[in-house]
C-alpha positions in Angstrom: -5.5 -18.7 11.6 -3.9 -18.0 14.9 -6.5 -20.1 16.8 -6.1 -23.1 14.5 -2.3 -22.8 14.6 -2.1 -22.6 18.4 -4.5 -25.6 18.8 -2.3 -27.6 16.4 1.1 -26.5 17.9 0.3 -26.4 21.6 1.2 -30.1 22.3 4.8 -29.2 21.0 5.2 -26.8 23.9 5.9 -29.7 26.2 4.2 -31.8 28.8 1.0 -30.3 30.2 0.6 -27.7 27.4 -2.5 -29.3 26.0 -4.2 -28.8 29.3 -2.7 -25.3 29.9 -3.8 -24.1 26.4 -7.1 -26.2 26.3 -9.3 -23.1 26.1 -8.2 -21.2 23.0 -10.5 -18.9 21.0 -10.3 -16.2 18.4 -12.4 -13.0 18.6 -12.2 -9.6 17.1 -13.1 -6.1 18.2 -14.6 -5.4 14.8 -16.0 -8.8 13.9 -19.4 -8.8 12.2 -22.4 -9.7 14.3 -23.4 -12.6 12.1 -20.4 -14.8 12.5 -18.6 -15.3 9.2 -16.7 -18.4 8.2 -12.9 -18.3 7.8 -11.6 -16.5 4.7 -11.0 -19.2 2.0 -7.5 -17.9 1.5 -6.7 -18.3 5.2 -8.1 -21.9 5.1 -6.0 -22.6 2.0 -2.8 -21.3 3.8 -3.5 -23.6 6.7 -4.0 -26.5 4.4 -0.7 -25.8 2.7 1.0 -26.5 6.0 -1.2 -29.6 6.5 -3.5 -27.9 9.0 -7.2 -27.3 8.7 -9.8 -25.2 10.3 -13.1 -26.5 11.7 -15.8 -26.0 9.1 -18.1 -24.9 11.9 -15.8 -22.1 13.0 -17.3 -18.6 12.8 -15.9 -15.2 13.7 -17.2 -13.5 16.8 -16.8 -10.3 18.6 -14.9 -10.0 21.8 -17.3 -10.3 24.8 -16.9 -8.7 28.2 -16.6 -12.1 29.8 -13.6 -12.9 27.7 -11.4 -10.7 29.8 -12.2 -12.8 32.9 -12.2 -16.2 31.1 -8.8 -15.9 29.3 -5.5 -15.4 31.1 -3.7 -14.2 28.0 -5.3 -12.1 25.2 -3.1 -11.4 22.2 -4.0 -8.6 19.8 -2.8 -8.8 16.2 -2.7 -5.0 15.7 -2.0 -2.0 17.9 -5.4 -0.5 17.0 -7.0 -3.7 18.3 -5.0 -3.6 21.5 -6.1 0.0 22.1 -9.7 -1.0 21.5 -9.3 -3.9 23.9 -7.8 -1.7 26.6 -10.9 0.6 26.4 -13.3 -2.2 27.2 -11.2 -4.4 29.5 -11.7 -3.9 33.2 -8.6 -2.1 34.8 -7.8 -5.1 37.0 -7.4 -7.4 34.0 -5.4 -5.1 31.7 -2.3 -7.1 32.4 -3.7 -9.9 30.3 -3.6 -7.9 27.1 -0.6 -8.0 24.8 0.4 -7.4 21.2 1.1 -10.7 19.5 4.2 -9.4 17.6 5.8 -8.7 21.0 6.4 -12.5 21.0 8.4 -12.4 17.7 12.1 -11.6 18.3 13.0 -8.3 16.7 9.4 -7.3 15.9 8.1 -6.0 19.2 5.5 -3.2 18.8 4.7 -4.1 15.2 1.3 -5.2 13.9 0.6 -8.5 12.2 0.0 -7.5 8.6 -3.7 -7.7 7.6 -3.7 -9.9 4.5 -7.4 -9.5 3.8 -7.2 -6.9 1.1 -4.0 -8.3 -0.5 -3.0 -11.4 -2.5 -3.4 -14.9 -1.1 0.4 -15.0 -0.5 -0.2 -12.5 2.3 -1.9 -15.2 4.3 1.2 -17.4 4.0 3.4 -14.6 5.2 1.1 -14.0 8.2 1.1 -17.8 9.0 5.0 -17.7 9.1 4.8 -14.8 11.6 2.3 -16.6 13.7 4.6 -19.7 13.7 7.5 -17.6 14.9 5.4 -16.0 17.7 4.1 -19.4 18.8 7.7 -20.7 19.2 8.4 -17.8 21.6 5.0 -18.4 23.3 5.9 -22.1 23.9 9.4 -21.1 25.2 7.8 -18.6 27.6 5.3 -21.1 28.8 8.0 -23.7 29.5 10.0 -21.2 31.5 6.9 -20.1 33.5 7.3 -16.6 32.1 3.7 -16.1 30.8 1.4 -13.7 32.7 -0.8 -15.5 35.3 -4.3 -14.7 36.2 
């Protein structure tokens, strides 16, 4: 959901944001090796806010080259951030951050995992992601995002 939402909202960050955020991808430290489609409840939550997800989208694991390729890597959960820190080269650790650190008043918290709960959990996560992206856009406009 975060990838689809960022792709849909980046133009609203201001002039040049589409180019600055042209290379956006989602990956997981525990993603299955086969590449699963998006959860139907996640897709439905996106549709409820008039967004969609590419039908060809598949989950994937974080790859070593991702740390070099992406200037900003946002982990949804503290456990994921810890796992990323273990596999990220020391000189690129500054690129790793917890997504909820973007949400005012929620620094250090995890994005709740809606997978094992009701469909409404996906809507709640979507609202948190929206809040975080507002702050991300503000930080980008101010030039306050980490640079490579």
